[in-house]
C-alpha positions in Angstrom: 71.3 119.4 -0.3 70.7 121.4 2.9 67.6 120.7 4.6 65.4 120.5 7.6 62.8 118.3 8.8 59.9 119.5 11.1 57.5 117.2 13.1 54.3 118.2 14.3 52.3 115.9 16.4 48.7 116.5 17.4 46.1 114.4 19.4 45.2 112.1 16.3 47.9 112.7 13.8 51.4 113.8 12.6 52.8 115.7 10.0 56.6 115.7 9.1 57.8 118.3 6.8 60.9 118.3 4.4 62.3 122.2 4.2 65.1 123.7 2.1 67.5 125.8 3.5 65.5 128.7 3.6 62.6 127.2 5.0 60.2 126.3 2.1 58.4 123.1 2.4 59.2 120.6 -0.4 57.3 117.7 0.9 55.2 116.4 3.5 54.3 113.2 5.0 51.1 112.4 7.3 50.4 109.7 9.6 47.4 108.8 11.4 48.9 108.7 14.7 49.1 111.2 17.3 49.5 111.0 21.2 45.9 109.8 21.8 47.8 106.3 20.7 50.4 106.6 23.5 47.3 107.2 26.0 45.3 104.0 24.2 48.1 101.8 24.3 50.1 102.8 27.5 53.5 103.5 25.1 54.2 105.4 22.4 55.7 102.6 20.1 53.1 103.6 17.4 54.0 107.2 17.2 57.7 106.2 17.0 57.1 103.8 14.3 55.1 106.8 12.5 58.2 109.1 12.7 60.6 106.4 11.6 58.7 105.6 8.7 57.9 109.1 7.6 61.5 110.2 8.0 62.5 107.3 6.1 60.0 108.1 3.4 61.0 111.6 2.8 64.8 110.8 2.7 64.2 107.7 0.2 61.9 110.3 -2.0 64.6 112.7 -2.0 68.0 110.6 -1.7 68.7 112.7 1.5 72.1 111.4 3.4 72.7 112.0 7.0 75.3 114.8 6.2 72.3 117.0 4.0 70.1 117.0 7.4 70.7 120.7 9.4 68.3 120.0 11.7 65.2 118.0 12.9 62.5 120.1 14.6 59.7 118.8 16.9 56.7 120.5 18.4 53.1 120.0 19.6 52.0 117.5 21.9 55.1 115.3 21.2 56.7 117.0 23.5 54.0 116.4 26.5 53.9 113.7 28.9 52.1 111.6 26.3 54.6 112.2 23.4 58.1 111.0 22.4 60.4 113.5 24.9 58.5 116.0 27.5 59.8 119.4 27.5 58.3 121.7 30.3 56.2 124.5 29.3 57.4 127.9 29.1 55.5 130.6 31.4 54.2 133.3 30.0 55.6 135.8 28.7 57.7 134.5 26.1 59.3 135.3 22.9 61.2 133.3 19.9 64.4 133.7 21.8 62.7 132.1 25.1 61.6 129.0 23.1 64.8 128.5 21.4 66.7 128.6 24.7 64.3 126.0 26.3 64.6 123.9 23.2 65.7 120.5 24.1 68.2 118.1 21.7 68.6 114.5 22.0 69.3 111.6 20.2 66.7 109.0 19.5 68.3 106.3 17.5 64.9 104.2 17.3 63.5 106.9 15.2 66.7 108.6 13.2 70.3 108.5 13.5 70.0 112.7 13.8 69.5 114.2 16.9 66.0 115.4 17.1 65.3 119.3 18.9 62.0 119.5 21.1 60.4 122.8 21.2 58.4 123.6 24.5 54.9 124.6 24.7 53.8 127.7 26.9 51.5 128.3 30.0 49.8 131.0 31.3 51.2 132.8 34.3 49.1 132.3 37.4 49.3 131.7 41.1 48.8 128.0 42.2 46.2 126.4 40.4 43.0 125.6 42.4 39.4 126.2 42.7 39.9 129.4 43.1 42.2 130.6 40.3 42.0 127.7 37.6 40.5 129.5 35.2 43.3 131.8 34.9 45.4 128.9 33.3 45.9 127.6 30.3 48.6 126.2 28.0 49.3 124.9 24.4 51.9 122.8 22.5 52.3 123.6 18.8 50.0 126.5 18.5 53.0 128.8 19.5 54.9 127.9 16.5 51.9 128.4 14.2 51.8 132.1 16.1 54.9 132.8 15.2 54.6 131.9 11.6 51.8 134.1 11.4 53.5 137.1 13.1 56.1 136.9 10.7 53.9 138.3 7.7 51.5 140.3 10.0 52.0 144.0 8.8 50.7 145.0 12.3 53.0 145.7 15.2 52.1 145.9 18.8 49.9 144.5 21.1 47.2 142.2 19.5 45.0 139.0 19.7 45.5 135.9 17.4 42.4 133.4 16.8 43.5 129.9 15.6 39.7 128.3 15.3 40.0 124.5 15.4 39.2 121.4 17.4 40.6 123.4 20.0 40.4 127.0 19.2 43.1 129.1 20.6 43.1 133.0 21.2 46.7 133.8 21.6 47.6 137.5 23.3 50.7 139.0 21.6 52.6 141.9 23.3 55.2 144.0 22.3 58.4 142.2 20.5 56.1 139.5 19.3 56.1 138.3 22.9 53.2 135.6 23.7 51.4 136.8 26.7 49.3 134.2 27.3 46.4 132.0 25.6 42.6 130.9 26.1 41.5 127.5 24.9 38.1 126.4 24.0 36.7 123.3 22.5 34.3 124.8 20.0 35.6 122.7 17.0 35.1 119.2 18.9 31.8 120.5 20.3 30.6 121.1 16.6 31.6 117.6 15.6 30.0 116.1 18.6 26.6 117.7 17.6 26.7 117.5 14.2 27.6 113.9 14.3 26.4 112.6 17.8 23.3 114.1 18.8 19.6 114.2 17.6 20.7 117.3 15.8 22.7 115.0 13.4 19.5 114.4 11.3 18.6 117.9 10.8 22.1 118.7 9.4 22.5 115.3 7.7 25.6 115.1 9.7 27.4 117.6 7.6 29.5 120.8 8.6 29.0 124.0 6.9 29.4 123.6 3.1 28.8 127.0 2.1 29.0 129.6 4.0 25.9 132.0 5.2 26.2 134.9 7.3 22.9 135.3 8.2 22.4 132.1 9.5 25.7 132.2 11.4 24.6 135.2 13.0 20.8 133.7 14.0 22.5 131.2 15.9 25.0 133.5 17.8 22.0 135.9 18.6 19.8 132.9 19.9 23.0 131.6 22.1 23.3 135.1 23.4 20.0 135.2 24.6 18.6 131.9 26.1 22.1 130.0 26.4 23.9 127.2 24.5 22.1 124.3 25.3 18.6 125.9 24.3 20.2 127.4 21.1 21.5 124.1 19.9 17.8 122.6 20.6 16.6 125.1 18.7 18.0 123.7 15.6 15.8 120.7 15.9 12.7 122.9 16.3 13.7 124.9 13.0 14.5 121.7 11.3 10.6 120.4 12.2 8.8 123.2 11.4 10.5 125.8 9.6 14.0 125.3 7.7 14.7 122.0 5.4 18.2 123.2 4.7 20.7 121.3 6.0 23.5 123.7 5.0 21.3 126.8 6.7 21.0 124.5 9.9 24.7 123.6 10.1 25.4 127.6 9.7 23.0 128.1 12.5 24.7 125.8 14.9 28.3 127.1 14.1 26.9 130.6 15.2 25.7 129.1 18.1 28.6 127.3 19.6 30.9 130.5 18.4 28.9 132.5 21.0 30.0 131.0 23.8 33.8 131.6 22.6 32.9 135.4 22.2 31.4 135.2 25.7 34.7 133.3 27.2 36.8 136.0 25.7 34.7 138.8 27.0 34.7 137.5 30.8 38.0 135.5 30.9 40.8 136.2 33.6 43.1 134.0 31.4 44.1 136.8 28.9 45.1 140.4 29.1 42.5 141.2 26.2 40.2 144.6 26.2 37.8 146.5 24.0 40.6 148.2 22.1 42.7 144.8 21.6 43.0 144.6 17.6 42.0 140.8 16.8 43.4 138.9 13.8 41.9 135.9 12.8 43.6 133.0 10.9 42.6 129.3 9.9 40.6 127.6 7.4 37.2 128.7 6.2 34.4 129.0 7.0 35.5 128.7 10.6 37.7 131.9 9.7 34.9 133.8 8.4 32.4 133.0 11.2 34.5 133.8 13.8 35.1 137.3 12.4 31.5 137.9 12.0 30.2 137.0 15.3 33.4 139.0 16.8 32.0 141.9 15.0 28.2 141.4 15.9 29.3 141.2 19.4 30.5 144.9 19.3 32.6 144.2 22.2 36.2 144.6 20.3 37.4 147.7 18.2 38.5 145.5 15.0 38.4 141.9 13.8 40.0 141.2 10.6 41.1 138.0 8.8 45.0 137.2 8.3 46.6 135.0 5.7 50.1 133.9 5.3 52.0 132.2 2.5 52.8 129.4 4.5 49.1 128.6 5.6 49.0 125.1 4.8 52.2 124.4 7.4 52.1 127.1 9.9 54.0 124.9 12.4 56.8 123.6 10.0 57.6 127.6 9.2 57.3 128.4 13.1 59.5 125.8 14.0 62.1 126.8 11.2 61.9 130.4 12.6 62.6 129.3 16.3 65.6 126.9 15.6 66.2 127.8 11.9 70.0 127.7 10.3 70.0 131.5 11.1 69.2 130.8 14.7 71.6 128.4 16.0 71.0 127.0 19.3 
């Protein structure tokens, strides 16, 4: 069989996908090891071992020999200075052909006898980063591959903004010809995790995220944060829990809306992205973050259009994006 492997490494975990010759995912291996392990240990040994094991396991499951493997592709934080092989960021704007040209292929026998092709991340085009210009800068590693996978099936053509909610929410500006013009990052997902599990609000929400989506309470959080700021809005969840609202899920929805308000404000005020009121916005990702992001963007009244978008490769966007960049039909 002709097949591909793709590696997607983040901060805390790694996924290895087995794809057939057409880019369809056949199997997946997941390891709870990311580049944080390298930062903790001072070396990439744990990550290297996880990659070696994952590729071996998938090959054994499917009786894959050396001659069967067309290519091994790697994206995400694995190409950072904390990863396995560093590839410098491309500078925006950049399209698929630019990522393909900048990819680096190296043989790492401690992982596999097949060379691995590492894809670069992307950074914004700015002047020198200093105290006067740092907000203009942003960067990503991995989300660019997800963006290309989403754009493959997006019926809209032209300039738009992709929103990828998560622990680090990414706003990715897309220009003509599906070129990435820049990005904006927030820590909304991580902030939500900290507030939910490690503050005095944890008791109010029973240390749980939203279990069922309730728009009214998301918008209540959004409006409160817009009126009095995020810190006060978050403490107000404590007030509600003490005197007015005992439903932990409603309070979790309120917290979600309050935190996403800061994302909307960042999008309106940032100098990192070319975004304006007429820019169509498409939100991908998992529920309820996807639904909540759409609703707060619409509530802001600052943008003409905000809609959800899905992909048949929803669970493996990084694998599909890597295949599109350096698949069999796109040799280096």
